[in-house]
Every structure is written in structure tokens, then in C-alpha cells.
NUMAR-544887 format. One record per residue: residue in three letters; x, y negated, z negated of N, C-alpha, C in turn. Coordinates in steps of 0.05 Angstrom, whole numbers, plus 5000, padded with zeros to 4 digits. Atoms other than C-alpha are relative to their C-alpha. Layout:
BEGIN
SITE,pavo,n_xx,n_yy,n_zz,ca_xx,ca_yy,ca_zz,c_xx,c_yy,c_zz
SITE,ALA,X,Y,Z,X,Y,Z,X,Y,Z
...
! end
This chain:
BEGIN
SITE,pavo,n_xx,n_yy,n_zz,ca_xx,ca_yy,ca_zz,c_xx,c_yy,c_zz
SITE,UNK,5005,4976,5016,3079,6108,8307,4992,5023,5019
SITE,UNK,5007,4977,4983,3076,6177,8338,4995,5024,4982
SITE,UNK,5008,4977,5016,3039,6226,8295,4996,5024,5018
SITE,UNK,5002,4977,4982,3038,6297,8321,4991,5025,4986
SITE,UNK,5005,4972,5009,3013,6368,8314,5025,5015,5006
SITE,UNK,4974,4987,4995,3079,6403,8305,4998,5030,5004
SITE,UNK,5000,4971,4995,3085,6471,8337,5018,5014,4982
SITE,UNK,4980,4987,5016,3147,6487,8299,4992,5001,4971
SITE,UNK,5009,5001,5028,3120,6465,8232,4975,5017,4996
SITE,UNK,5024,4984,5002,3054,6499,8246,5007,5030,4997
SITE,UNK,4992,4972,5001,3088,6566,8258,5013,5006,4973
SITE,UNK,4987,4996,5025,3131,6558,8196,4980,5001,4977
SITE,UNK,5019,5002,5022,3073,6539,8151,4980,5023,5000
SITE,UNK,5022,4981,4998,3022,6588,8177,5009,5029,5000
SITE,UNK,4992,4972,4996,3063,6650,8192,5022,5009,4982
SITE,UNK,4980,4990,5019,3111,6655,8134,4989,5026,4987
SITE,UNK,5009,4975,5012,3107,6726,8108,5015,5006,4974
SITE,UNK,4985,4996,5025,3157,6719,8052,4983,4988,4977
SITE,UNK,5016,5010,5022,3118,6713,7986,5014,4977,4986
SITE,UNK,4986,5022,5013,3172,6668,7958,4996,4974,5014
SITE,UNK,5004,5024,4984,3164,6620,8015,4971,4990,4996
SITE,UNK,5028,5007,5004,3088,6621,8007,4997,4986,4973
SITE,UNK,5002,5012,5027,3094,6607,7932,5012,4973,4999
SITE,UNK,4986,5025,5000,3143,6551,7943,4982,4979,5014
SITE,UNK,5017,5019,4985,3097,6518,7995,4975,4992,4983
SITE,UNK,5024,5005,5016,3037,6526,7948,5007,4981,4976
SITE,UNK,4992,5016,5023,3076,6496,7889,5003,4971,5009
SITE,UNK,4995,5027,4991,3097,6436,7930,4973,4985,5006
SITE,UNK,5026,5012,4995,3025,6424,7953,4986,4993,4974
SITE,UNK,5012,5006,5025,3000,6429,7882,5012,4976,4986
SITE,UNK,4987,5023,5012,3052,6380,7858,4990,4974,5012
SITE,UNK,5010,5024,4987,3029,6330,7910,4972,4993,4991
SITE,UNK,5027,5005,5008,2957,6338,7891,4999,4989,4971
SITE,UNK,5000,5009,5028,2972,6331,7816,5010,4972,4997
SITE,UNK,4990,5027,5001,3010,6267,7830,4981,4980,5015
SITE,UNK,5019,5016,4985,2950,6241,7870,5013,4985,5023
SITE,UNK,4986,5013,4979,2997,6226,7927,4994,5011,5027
SITE,UNK,5005,4988,4974,2971,6271,7981,4981,4981,5016
SITE,UNK,5014,5019,4983,2946,6226,8038,4996,4974,4986
SITE,UNK,5000,5026,5012,2963,6161,8005,4990,4979,5020
SITE,UNK,5010,5022,4983,2928,6099,8032,5021,4978,5001
SITE,UNK,4978,5019,4997,2979,6050,8060,4989,4972,5008
SITE,UNK,5012,5027,4998,2931,5990,8064,4995,4990,5029
SITE,UNK,5005,5009,4972,2924,5988,8140,4971,5005,5008
SITE,UNK,5027,4997,4991,2859,5986,8180,4994,5028,5010
SITE,UNK,5010,4975,4988,2818,6047,8199,4983,4991,5024
SITE,UNK,5017,5007,4977,2780,6050,8264,4971,4998,4991
SITE,UNK,5028,5004,5007,2709,6024,8258,4984,4989,5023
SITE,UNK,5017,5010,4978,2650,6004,8301,4996,5021,5021
SITE,UNK,5005,4982,4978,2633,6035,8368,5026,5004,5015
SITE,UNK,4974,4994,4988,2697,6068,8394,4996,5022,5021
SITE,UNK,5004,4981,4979,2691,6102,8462,5024,5019,5002
SITE,UNK,4979,4980,4995,2731,6166,8473,5002,5006,5030
SITE,UNK,4996,4996,4971,2758,6165,8544,5018,5023,5005
SITE,UNK,4984,4976,4994,2785,6229,8573,5014,4997,5027
SITE,UNK,4983,5003,4977,2843,6225,8622,5012,5028,5007
SITE,UNK,4993,4973,4993,2852,6292,8657,5024,5000,5019
SITE,UNK,4976,5000,4983,2922,6302,8685,5007,5028,5009
SITE,UNK,4995,4974,4989,2932,6361,8731,4974,5014,5007
SITE,UNK,5023,4984,4990,2885,6417,8751,4983,5011,4977
SITE,UNK,5020,4990,5019,2824,6430,8708,4974,5006,5015
SITE,UNK,5026,4993,4988,2761,6466,8729,4978,4983,4986
SITE,UNK,5022,5015,5013,2695,6428,8717,4990,5014,4975
SITE,UNK,5009,4986,5024,2676,6483,8668,5019,4996,4976
SITE,UNK,4981,5006,5021,2740,6469,8629,4996,4972,4989
SITE,UNK,5004,5028,5010,2728,6395,8626,4975,4998,4983
SITE,UNK,5025,5000,5015,2658,6409,8601,5003,5009,4971
SITE,UNK,4995,4991,5027,2685,6446,8540,5009,4977,4982
SITE,UNK,4990,5023,5015,2721,6383,8517,4980,4978,4998
SITE,UNK,5019,5022,5000,2669,6332,8537,4976,5007,4982
SITE,UNK,5022,4992,5018,2615,6372,8501,5009,4998,4971
SITE,UNK,4990,5003,5028,2659,6373,8439,4999,4971,4991
SITE,UNK,5001,5029,5008,2666,6297,8439,4971,4991,4996
SITE,UNK,5028,5007,5003,2591,6290,8450,4989,5011,4973
SITE,UNK,5009,4987,5025,2580,6338,8391,5007,4985,4975
SITE,UNK,4991,5014,5024,2616,6292,8343,4978,4982,4988
SITE,UNK,5021,5017,5009,2556,6246,8339,4972,5011,5006
SITE,UNK,5026,4988,4994,2501,6294,8358,4985,5007,4975
SITE,UNK,5016,4994,5023,2445,6297,8307,4974,5015,5007
SITE,UNK,5024,4988,4990,2395,6334,8349,4999,5031,4997
SITE,UNK,4999,4971,5003,2416,6405,8331,4980,5010,4979
SITE,UNK,5020,4989,5018,2365,6449,8297,5014,5010,4974
SITE,UNK,4990,4989,5025,2373,6476,8227,5015,5027,5005
SITE,UNK,4987,4975,4994,2392,6543,8258,5027,4996,5013
SITE,UNK,4975,5006,4986,2450,6509,8294,5019,4986,4981
SITE,UNK,4981,5011,5020,2488,6493,8230,5018,5023,4991
SITE,UNK,4987,5026,5002,2543,6484,8211,5006,4989,5027
SITE,UNK,4996,5012,4974,2555,6434,8266,5026,4984,5001
SITE,UNK,4977,5017,4996,2612,6393,8295,4995,4973,4986
SITE,UNK,5007,5026,5013,2576,6330,8270,5003,5002,4970
SITE,UNK,4997,4996,5029,2575,6359,8199,5030,5000,4993
SITE,UNK,4971,5000,5004,2650,6372,8204,5011,4972,5001
SITE,UNK,4990,5027,4997,2663,6301,8228,4992,4982,4978
SITE,UNK,5011,5018,5021,2621,6270,8173,5019,4998,4976
SITE,UNK,4981,5001,5023,2676,6287,8122,5019,4976,5003
SITE,UNK,4982,5023,4997,2719,6231,8152,4989,4975,4987
SITE,UNK,5012,5024,5013,2670,6181,8122,5011,4996,4972
SITE,UNK,4990,5003,5027,2699,6195,8054,5025,4983,4999
SITE,UNK,4976,5017,4999,2763,6161,8075,4992,4970,5000
SITE,UNK,5010,5027,4999,2723,6098,8089,4989,4991,4973
SITE,UNK,5011,5006,5027,2689,6102,8021,5022,4992,4981
SITE,UNK,4978,5005,5018,2757,6100,7988,5016,4975,5008
SITE,UNK,4985,5023,4990,2781,6041,8029,4985,4974,4993
SITE,UNK,5016,5023,5011,2758,5979,7990,4996,4978,5021
SITE,UNK,5002,5022,4980,2772,5930,8047,4980,5006,5022
SITE,UNK,5018,4992,4978,2727,5970,8093,4973,5010,4990
SITE,UNK,5025,4989,5011,2669,5986,8047,4976,4992,5016
SITE,UNK,5024,5009,4985,2620,5945,8086,4997,5013,5027
SITE,UNK,5001,4988,4973,2638,5981,8150,5004,5030,4998
SITE,UNK,4992,4973,5004,2648,6050,8121,4983,5020,5016
SITE,UNK,5016,4981,4985,2590,6082,8159,4996,4991,5029
SITE,UNK,5005,5012,4974,2596,6042,8223,5015,5013,5023
SITE,UNK,4985,4988,4978,2644,6086,8262,4983,5019,5016
SITE,UNK,5013,4981,4981,2614,6121,8323,5019,5004,5023
SITE,UNK,4982,4992,4979,2652,6158,8377,4986,5011,5024
SITE,UNK,5013,4990,4976,2611,6163,8441,5020,5008,5021
SITE,UNK,4983,4993,4977,2640,6197,8502,5000,4977,5020
SITE,UNK,4997,5022,4981,2667,6144,8548,5005,5009,5029
SITE,UNK,4993,4993,4973,2698,6148,8617,5017,5025,5002
SITE,UNK,4983,4978,4994,2730,6209,8648,5016,4993,5025
SITE,UNK,4983,5008,4977,2789,6195,8694,5016,5025,5008
SITE,UNK,4987,4976,4989,2817,6250,8739,5026,4992,5014
SITE,UNK,4975,5003,4986,2890,6252,8761,5009,5028,5008
SITE,UNK,4995,4973,4992,2892,6317,8799,5024,5002,5019
SITE,UNK,4977,5000,4981,2951,6297,8844,5027,4998,4985
SITE,UNK,4975,5001,5016,3003,6296,8787,5015,4975,5008
SITE,UNK,4988,5025,4991,3018,6222,8801,5027,4994,4988
SITE,UNK,4974,5004,5013,3077,6223,8753,5017,5025,5000
SITE,UNK,4985,4975,5000,3101,6293,8768,4990,5020,4980
SITE,UNK,5008,4978,5018,3096,6357,8728,5017,5002,4975
SITE,UNK,4984,5001,5024,3147,6339,8675,4999,4972,4989
SITE,UNK,5006,5027,5010,3127,6280,8631,5015,4994,4975
SITE,UNK,4988,5010,5024,3162,6238,8579,4978,4987,4983
SITE,UNK,5019,5013,5018,3129,6206,8519,4991,4973,5012
SITE,UNK,5007,5025,4988,3131,6139,8555,4980,5003,5022
SITE,UNK,5019,4996,4978,3094,6168,8614,4972,5008,4989
SITE,UNK,5026,4994,5013,3040,6195,8567,4986,4974,4993
SITE,UNK,5011,5026,5007,3029,6124,8542,4991,4986,5025
SITE,UNK,5007,5012,4975,3028,6101,8614,4973,5011,5010
SITE,UNK,5025,4987,4992,2973,6151,8630,4977,4991,4982
SITE,UNK,5020,5008,5019,2935,6132,8567,4990,4972,5006
SITE,UNK,5008,5028,4995,2935,6059,8588,4981,4997,5024
SITE,UNK,5019,5001,4978,2891,6077,8648,4971,4997,4989
SITE,UNK,5026,5003,5012,2832,6079,8600,4995,4972,4989
SITE,UNK,5006,5025,5012,2797,6020,8568,5019,4995,4976
SITE,UNK,4981,5006,5021,2843,5985,8519,4989,4984,4977
SITE,UNK,5014,5014,5021,2792,5954,8474,4977,5018,4990
SITE,UNK,5021,4983,5012,2747,5993,8426,5000,5027,5012
SITE,UNK,4999,4974,4986,2771,6059,8454,5023,5017,4988
SITE,UNK,4978,4981,5004,2812,6121,8440,5004,5014,5027
SITE,UNK,4995,4988,4974,2844,6144,8505,5015,5027,4996
SITE,UNK,4989,4973,5004,2857,6219,8507,5011,5011,5026
SITE,UNK,4987,4988,4977,2907,6247,8556,5001,5030,4996
SITE,UNK,4999,4971,5001,2898,6321,8570,5015,5011,5024
SITE,UNK,4982,4990,4979,2953,6356,8610,4994,5030,5005
SITE,UNK,5006,4972,4993,2941,6421,8648,5023,5019,4994
SITE,UNK,4982,4980,5009,2977,6486,8635,5027,5001,5016
SITE,UNK,4976,4999,4984,3029,6475,8690,5016,4974,4997
SITE,UNK,4986,5026,5005,3052,6407,8662,5016,5003,4975
SITE,UNK,4983,5001,5024,3111,6403,8614,5001,4971,4990
SITE,UNK,4999,5027,5013,3114,6345,8565,5023,5001,4980
SITE,UNK,4978,5003,5018,3173,6321,8525,4993,5010,4971
SITE,UNK,5005,4989,5027,3174,6362,8460,4978,5020,4998
SITE,UNK,5023,4981,5001,3114,6405,8479,5011,5028,4996
SITE,UNK,4994,4972,5008,3118,6475,8448,5025,5001,4982
SITE,UNK,4976,5000,5016,3187,6459,8419,4995,4986,4973
SITE,UNK,5004,5015,5025,3163,6409,8367,4972,4990,4996
SITE,UNK,5027,5011,5003,3091,6391,8380,4980,5013,5020
SITE,UNK,5021,4991,4983,3024,6412,8409,4984,4976,5011
SITE,UNK,5014,5024,4992,2998,6341,8416,5009,4977,4983
SITE,UNK,4992,5024,5015,3008,6270,8391,4977,4980,4999
SITE,UNK,5017,5024,4999,2970,6208,8372,5017,4976,4991
SITE,UNK,4985,5024,5006,2994,6137,8367,4985,4976,5009
SITE,UNK,5012,5025,4990,2980,6066,8389,5020,4985,5017
SITE,UNK,4983,5015,4982,3006,6020,8442,4988,4972,5005
SITE,UNK,5010,5026,4994,3001,5946,8458,4986,5000,5027
SITE,UNK,5015,5002,4975,2950,5929,8512,5017,4989,5022
SITE,UNK,4986,5009,4976,2978,5920,8582,4982,4984,5018
SITE,UNK,5019,5013,4983,2915,5889,8609,4994,4972,4991
SITE,UNK,5005,5028,5006,2900,5815,8613,4970,4996,4996
SITE,UNK,5029,5006,5003,2835,5781,8597,4990,5000,4972
SITE,UNK,5009,5001,5027,2834,5788,8522,4998,4972,4989
SITE,UNK,5006,5026,5011,2811,5730,8480,5026,4985,4993
SITE,UNK,4977,5018,5007,2864,5674,8478,5027,5015,5001
SITE,UNK,4975,4986,4997,2918,5722,8500,5009,5016,4976
SITE,UNK,4993,4985,5024,2916,5760,8434,5012,5027,5007
SITE,UNK,4988,4974,4995,2959,5822,8430,4984,5022,4986
SITE,UNK,5016,4978,5011,2914,5882,8421,5014,5026,5002
SITE,UNK,4989,4973,4998,2933,5953,8406,4977,5019,5006
SITE,UNK,5021,4979,4996,2895,6014,8431,5012,5026,4991
SITE,UNK,4992,4974,5010,2896,6083,8402,5000,5021,5023
SITE,UNK,5000,4979,4979,2914,6143,8445,5007,5027,4987
SITE,UNK,4995,4973,5008,2919,6218,8439,5010,5015,5024
SITE,UNK,4993,4981,4979,2955,6270,8481,4998,5028,4989
SITE,UNK,5001,4971,5007,2940,6345,8479,5007,5016,5026
SITE,UNK,4993,4984,4978,2971,6397,8524,4986,5027,5000
SITE,UNK,5011,4973,4998,2941,6462,8550,5024,5020,4998
SITE,UNK,4977,4983,5006,2988,6514,8520,4997,5028,5010
SITE,UNK,5006,4972,4993,2958,6577,8551,5024,5013,5014
SITE,UNK,4978,4987,4985,3017,6589,8598,5027,4995,4987
SITE,UNK,4974,5007,5011,3073,6558,8557,5005,5009,4972
SITE,UNK,4995,4992,5028,3064,6572,8483,4974,5005,4985
SITE,UNK,5026,4996,5013,2995,6599,8464,5004,5011,4971
SITE,UNK,4996,4990,5027,3025,6634,8403,5006,4979,4980
SITE,UNK,4995,5023,5018,3043,6566,8375,4977,4981,4999
SITE,UNK,5019,5022,4999,2990,6518,8399,4971,5009,5005
SITE,UNK,5028,4990,4997,2929,6563,8412,4993,5022,4980
SITE,UNK,5007,4982,5021,2932,6607,8351,4975,4989,4985
SITE,UNK,5000,4970,5002,2888,6642,8327,4989,5015,5024
SITE,UNK,5011,4987,4976,2864,6656,8398,5022,5015,5015
SITE,UNK,4978,4985,4989,2932,6686,8414,5018,5009,4977
SITE,UNK,4983,4990,5021,2980,6728,8374,5023,4980,4995
SITE,UNK,4978,5019,5006,3033,6686,8338,5027,5012,5009
SITE,UNK,4974,4990,4992,3105,6689,8360,5016,5010,4976
SITE,UNK,4987,4990,5024,3126,6702,8288,4979,5011,4981
SITE,UNK,5018,4991,5021,3095,6738,8229,4984,5025,5009
SITE,UNK,5016,4976,4994,3044,6795,8227,4985,4997,5027
SITE,UNK,5013,5001,4974,3017,6812,8296,4972,5011,4999
SITE,UNK,5028,4993,5001,2944,6817,8279,4986,4994,5026
SITE,UNK,5014,5006,4975,2895,6819,8337,4991,4971,5002
SITE,UNK,5009,5028,4996,2880,6751,8366,4969,4999,4999
SITE,UNK,5029,5004,5001,2810,6723,8356,4990,4994,5029
SITE,UNK,5012,5007,4975,2763,6717,8415,4991,4971,5000
SITE,UNK,5006,5028,4998,2757,6645,8438,4970,4995,5005
SITE,UNK,5029,5003,4998,2686,6618,8431,4990,4991,5027
SITE,UNK,5007,5008,4973,2686,6587,8501,5014,5016,5022
SITE,UNK,4987,4981,4982,2724,6645,8532,5024,4987,5015
SITE,UNK,4977,5013,4987,2784,6600,8548,5021,4994,4978
SITE,UNK,4980,5003,5021,2845,6608,8503,5013,4972,5001
SITE,UNK,4987,5026,4998,2879,6545,8530,4982,4977,4992
SITE,UNK,5018,5022,5006,2818,6499,8526,4990,5001,4971
SITE,UNK,5009,4998,5028,2793,6526,8459,5023,4992,4981
SITE,UNK,4977,5009,5016,2863,6515,8432,5003,4970,5002
SITE,UNK,4999,5029,4997,2862,6444,8460,4979,4986,4982
SITE,UNK,5021,5012,5017,2797,6430,8423,5009,5000,4970
SITE,UNK,4990,5000,5027,2829,6451,8357,5020,4977,4995
SITE,UNK,4980,5021,5003,2888,6404,8368,4988,4972,5004
SITE,UNK,5014,5025,4997,2843,6348,8394,4985,4992,4975
SITE,UNK,5016,5005,5025,2798,6354,8333,5018,4990,4978
SITE,UNK,4981,5008,5020,2858,6349,8287,5010,4972,5005
SITE,UNK,4989,5026,4994,2886,6289,8323,4980,4978,4999
SITE,UNK,5021,5020,5003,2820,6253,8326,4996,4992,4970
SITE,UNK,5003,5006,5029,2814,6258,8250,5024,4983,4991
SITE,UNK,4977,5016,5007,2885,6232,8244,4999,4972,5012
SITE,UNK,5001,5026,4987,2872,6176,8293,4982,4980,4986
SITE,UNK,5019,5019,5013,2811,6146,8258,5009,4992,4972
SITE,UNK,4992,5006,5028,2841,6151,8188,5029,4989,4998
SITE,UNK,4973,5010,5000,2912,6131,8208,5007,4990,5028
SITE,UNK,4997,5007,4972,2907,6095,8275,5026,4985,5007
SITE,UNK,4976,5017,4994,2967,6048,8269,5024,5005,4983
SITE,UNK,4977,4993,5016,3014,6084,8222,5000,4989,4972
SITE,UNK,5001,5011,5027,2991,6049,8159,4973,5005,4987
SITE,UNK,5026,4991,5012,2926,6085,8141,5005,5021,4979
SITE,UNK,4997,4978,5019,2920,6151,8104,5020,5020,5011
SITE,UNK,4982,4979,4993,2980,6197,8107,5019,5005,4977
SITE,UNK,4980,4993,5020,3034,6230,8065,5026,5007,5014
SITE,UNK,4974,4993,4989,3108,6236,8079,5009,4979,5020
SITE,UNK,4989,5018,4980,3146,6206,8137,4979,4989,5019
SITE,UNK,5019,5012,4981,3108,6158,8182,5004,5011,5028
SITE,UNK,4994,4988,4974,3142,6192,8241,4989,5028,5003
SITE,UNK,5011,4973,5000,3117,6261,8222,4982,5004,4975
SITE,UNK,5016,5001,5025,3061,6250,8171,4981,5024,4998
SITE,UNK,5023,4983,5006,3011,6297,8138,4976,4982,5002
SITE,UNK,5025,5016,4997,2942,6271,8158,4976,5017,4993
SITE,UNK,5026,4988,5009,2869,6289,8149,4998,5030,5006
SITE,UNK,5002,4971,4993,2874,6356,8186,5027,5014,4997
SITE,UNK,4974,4987,5001,2949,6369,8189,5009,5006,4971
SITE,UNK,4995,4993,5028,2949,6371,8113,4989,5027,4993
SITE,UNK,5013,4974,5004,2910,6436,8119,5007,5019,5022
SITE,UNK,4993,4984,4977,2950,6477,8170,4990,5028,4999
SITE,UNK,5008,4972,4997,2921,6543,8194,4976,5008,4984
SITE,UNK,5024,4994,5016,2858,6537,8151,4975,4993,5017
SITE,UNK,5024,5004,4985,2792,6547,8187,4975,5009,4985
SITE,UNK,5022,4990,5015,2748,6584,8138,5009,5007,4972
SITE,UNK,4993,4992,5028,2745,6604,8064,5017,5026,5000
SITE,UNK,4984,4976,5003,2796,6655,8043,5024,5000,5019
SITE,UNK,4978,5002,4981,2848,6631,8094,5027,5002,4985
SITE,UNK,4972,5000,5011,2922,6646,8080,5018,5002,5024
SITE,UNK,4982,5001,4977,2984,6643,8124,4997,5025,5017
SITE,UNK,5004,4978,4981,2970,6685,8186,4971,5009,5002
SITE,UNK,5029,4992,5000,2895,6692,8171,4984,4974,5000
SITE,UNK,5015,5025,4997,2847,6637,8194,4978,4996,4980
SITE,UNK,5022,5002,5020,2795,6653,8141,4975,5015,5010
SITE,UNK,5025,4986,4993,2725,6682,8141,4983,4982,5018
SITE,UNK,5013,5016,4980,2691,6657,8204,4974,5013,5009
SITE,UNK,5024,4989,4988,2625,6665,8240,5009,5015,5026
SITE,UNK,4993,4984,4976,2626,6717,8296,4975,5005,5016
SITE,UNK,5022,4995,4982,2581,6721,8356,4996,5030,5004
SITE,UNK,5004,4971,4998,2550,6791,8356,5002,5012,5028
SITE,UNK,4999,4991,4972,2549,6795,8432,5028,4999,5011
SITE,UNK,4974,5004,4988,2616,6767,8452,5023,5007,4982
SITE,UNK,4979,4996,5020,2655,6778,8388,5017,4975,4995
SITE,UNK,4985,5025,5003,2679,6706,8391,4998,4989,4972
SITE,UNK,5000,5012,5027,2699,6672,8326,4997,4970,5002
SITE,UNK,5005,5029,4999,2676,6601,8310,4991,4991,4972
SITE,UNK,5010,5010,5025,2656,6556,8253,4982,4976,5003
SITE,UNK,5017,5024,4995,2615,6500,8286,4984,5003,5025
SITE,UNK,5017,5002,4976,2557,6492,8334,5003,4972,5012
SITE,UNK,4998,5026,4986,2560,6437,8386,4978,4996,5020
SITE,UNK,5019,5007,4979,2521,6405,8442,4999,5021,5022
SITE,UNK,5004,4982,4977,2493,6446,8499,5006,5029,4994
SITE,UNK,4997,4973,5009,2496,6510,8459,5029,5009,4996
SITE,UNK,4971,4994,5004,2572,6506,8450,5005,5009,4972
SITE,UNK,4989,4992,5026,2610,6538,8393,5030,4993,5001
SITE,UNK,4973,5008,5002,2677,6514,8369,5013,5010,4974
SITE,UNK,4984,4995,5024,2732,6531,8319,5014,4975,4994
SITE,UNK,4989,5026,5008,2752,6469,8281,5017,5003,4974
SITE,UNK,4982,4998,5023,2808,6458,8230,4987,4989,4975
SITE,UNK,5009,5012,5026,2795,6445,8156,5010,4971,4999
SITE,UNK,4992,5028,5005,2798,6372,8136,5005,4996,4970
SITE,UNK,4993,5006,5028,2830,6347,8072,4979,4981,4989
SITE,UNK,5021,5016,5014,2776,6320,8025,5013,4983,4979
SITE,UNK,4986,5017,5019,2805,6260,7989,4986,4997,4973
SITE,UNK,5014,5002,5025,2751,6262,7936,5004,5023,4982
SITE,UNK,4996,4975,5016,2767,6333,7913,5029,5010,5002
SITE,UNK,4972,4991,4996,2840,6340,7936,5001,5029,5008
SITE,UNK,5000,4973,4990,2822,6404,7972,4996,5000,5030
SITE,UNK,5005,4996,4972,2819,6430,8043,4971,5009,5003
SITE,UNK,5029,4994,4997,2745,6430,8063,4995,5014,5026
SITE,UNK,5007,4985,4976,2719,6482,8111,4969,5001,5003
SITE,UNK,5029,4998,4995,2651,6490,8144,4988,5026,4991
SITE,UNK,5010,4973,5008,2645,6564,8128,5019,5012,4980
! end
């Protein structure tokens, strides 16, 4: 299974300016909701227990850039933020628990998922070159732990990846373990994610709304909360793919449509970040009075992030933090 954040689909869905197209898309979404088919459960397992998120950095990243992502992962389970630091990343992530509540076979484990930050692996020498295939992404992902882990491959802005910018901004999937030592030779699968830094290649597709779109109304881009268009865009895509990974890790969890290109917990709500969002407009967001940066979530170490809306299976709506 290879679920993905589609750059092409994202542009089409978010930046349509024809009212007929917008109405058609809305009607189709409403029909899906009325039929109670949006994000259908396909009876497969969801991730549960303590699942480490390992970060595999491929290419050149500054320490300050790596900190943006590692702080985001830490923020998923951070409960130490003050009341003034709400809404938070942890509050956003908590919505995924609703998928567990609806999964009868996992009711006893519905609140047991935790995602601590695991290992960080650096590959600054481009060991596989600067042009990667899907198979090579899986090869890189296999460098992380292959039990109770999500291995996240992050490629730098000078690395091209098969399909990047043309059809996707990132992917998630699963692969059979290549490491020995598992109990009785059992065949284990591990979950992986890949996200590319689009700043130099396609920021209008994969880092919107921090860059003007390549299509549609050319409204001013929003100021990125961590002052890095590429990395703040990567956080958006990573957040979306993490939600898809835990609720549809092996291609038989929660999704709608084709298993090869499914709608999942976040991709079912494209381009929605705050209330009042519509194609080409991210919604009403919080704005830092000093920097002018737009965000909707507070994180660890004083970070601020912009996170996508998640589909709420209990209300059949896209849920936003602000």
C-alpha cells in the first residue's frame, strides 16, 4: 500500500476557482457523508501501544531545521503546555482517538497509542544519490527500527524523488521487515513515511499556504511560523501522513476510495486549516503580532505550527483547532 499526499490532487481540490467545479466537489463530498461511506473501516488493525517515531534525514539539513520537525513529533504527546498555549499539537492529535473508539476489535486498546520521538539517523552524504525511487525510499526507511516504530524519511530540497511534485508531496506505507531476530522468524511489517522538502522544487504545490499557488488566485502567501517555508511545509505533510499512518497503517484501516490513492484522516479535508476555509483560502488562523506568522497550534519549546484539519468520524465533518 502506498498512500500519498498528492500534489496534483491538492492543487485541483484547493485552487479551483470555477464555482461549478466547487459546487460539484461539495456535492460529491455531501453524497459520501450522507451515505456514511466517507473513511469506511476495512477491518484491519490500527497502530497501538508505544510506537517510536524515528527520523531519517537524507541530505543536507541544518540542526535548526531538524529541530522544527523533532519538536513537532515531541509535541504530539506533550501535556505540559499551559492553558495560554492552547490550542496545542497534542489537542489536534487527540482527535485520532475517535477512530479507535469506533473500532470494536480495538476498544480495549483505544487509548494506548503513544508516539514518542525515537532515533534520528543522518545520511548527509547522499548514500543513494540525489535522485531516488520509491524502492530506495523503503530502503532508507528500513534503516530505522522495524518493530513498534514508524520510520520517517525526510529528503532535503536538492533531492528528487519519483513522483515528487508531479503527483505527490509525500507517502506512507508499510514494508516487510528485513532484519532477523524476530520471534520464531515471524514476518513483521513496519510502517514508514516519506516527506520531501519542496522549497526549491514545488513550494506552490507542497508548501502552500506558505507560498503562492501555481494555479488559482494569487493571494499573498502566509508567513511560516518557524520562518522556513520548506520545513513548515514538511510539517503539514508529515502531520497529515502520520494521521493516515496510525488509522490506515497497512491499507485495510480507515479510508475511502482506491487503496492506492485513498482519502484518509487528513487528506479527506484538503486545504482546510481553520474555520471559514474555502478553495484557495486556508481559513481563519492565529497570527503572531510580532512576526505576522500564521499558525493554529502551539508545540514544545515554544514552537508554533500550522496543522491540517482532521476528519471527525463521529460528526462527518472536518475538524479544525481554530
